[in-house]
N, C-alpha and C positions, 0 to 999 in steps of 0.2 A: 200346086207346090205344097209339099209337106213341111210344116214347121214343128220343130221339137225344141222345147224350152226346159232346161234343167234348173233346179233350185235345191236348196238345203245344204250347200257347202258352207264351210266356215272353219274356225279354229277349234280344235279339241285336243286335250292332253292324251298322251299315250294311255291305252286301256279304256278310253271312253268310246262313245257311240255317236254316230250321225245317221240320219235317214235322208237320202237323196230322192228327189222326185223329178219326173219328166212328164210333161203334158204334150200331147200331139194334137195338131189342128185338124187332122183328117178324120172323117167319119168312118172310114174303113179300117181304122186302127186295129180292130180285132182280127183282121185277116193276116197280120204280119207278126213274125217273130221279132223280138226286140232284144237289144243288148246294151250293156254298159262297158265302156272302155276307159282307160286312163293313160295319161301321158305326162312325163316330166321333161324338162329341158335336156337335150342331148340324147334322149332315148326314143325309140320307136313307140308308137301308140300300141298298147297291149290290151288284150281282152281280159275282162274281169268276170262278167256273168252274163248269161243269156237265158231267154225264156221263150217257149213256143207260143203260137198264136192263142192257144186255149189256156195257157198256164200250167198244163199238165206235165210238161217236161222242162227241166232246168239244167243248166250247165255252168260250171264254175272253173275258173283258173285254180291251179293248186294253191296259189297264194291266198285265195279268197275262201276256199272250201272250209266249212266249219265255223267261219266268222261272219261271212256276208250272206244275205238272203235277198234274192230278187223276187219280185212279185208284180202282178199287174191287175188293174181294174179296168176292164174293157168298157164298162158302162160310163166311166169317167175319162177314157182315153189317156190313162196314166200308167206308167211303169215306175217302180220304186226299187231302191237298193238300201236295205238296212245293213249298216256296217257296225259291227261290234268288235270289241277288243282291238281297237285301232293301234297300229304301230307307226313309228316315224316313216318307215318305208312305204306306207300307204299314201303319203302326201303326194298329190298330183292334181291336175285338172281332170275331172271326170266328165265323160261325154255319154249321152245316150244316143242310140242309133237304131234305125230300122233295117232289118235284114231283107236282102233281095229275095224275090220269089225264085223258085227252082234252084235253090242252093241247098246243099246237103247238110251234114252235121258239123262242118267247120265253122269257126268264128274268127275269121281274119278280118282286118279292117276293110279289105276290098270285097268282102262278102256283104257289106252294108251299103245302102244307097242314099240314105238321108241321115244327117248328123245335126245335133244341137250345137250350141256355141260353147258349152262347157260350164262347169261350176267348180270353183277351187276348194280343195280340201287341204288344210294344213294341220299337221299333227306335231305337237310339241313333245320333247323328250321328258 
């Protein structure tokens, strides 16, 4: 059973920064692409950023592009999301997730097979 645990959420004012981290329990972490998603009440979970198994390829939602950076450290079984220039609309519960094998370039929620429990990000106006 794969366990993913997020941390780093909190309260930040608009324009500020946060760095989220996710640690995976599985030793084969480096074989899988990983992603960050977020969700607010009343809305579907949405993709934020993804990274390939090696870290050579990244993908971002339009809302995150230019402000957020995803990275990974396979030696430490971690994936991170650096969030800069935060806006109130970025407030959400942020989840990290592992991408299924044999999935192409899409980053839908059902493309992922394991999820963390989430970390809350609050952005004040």
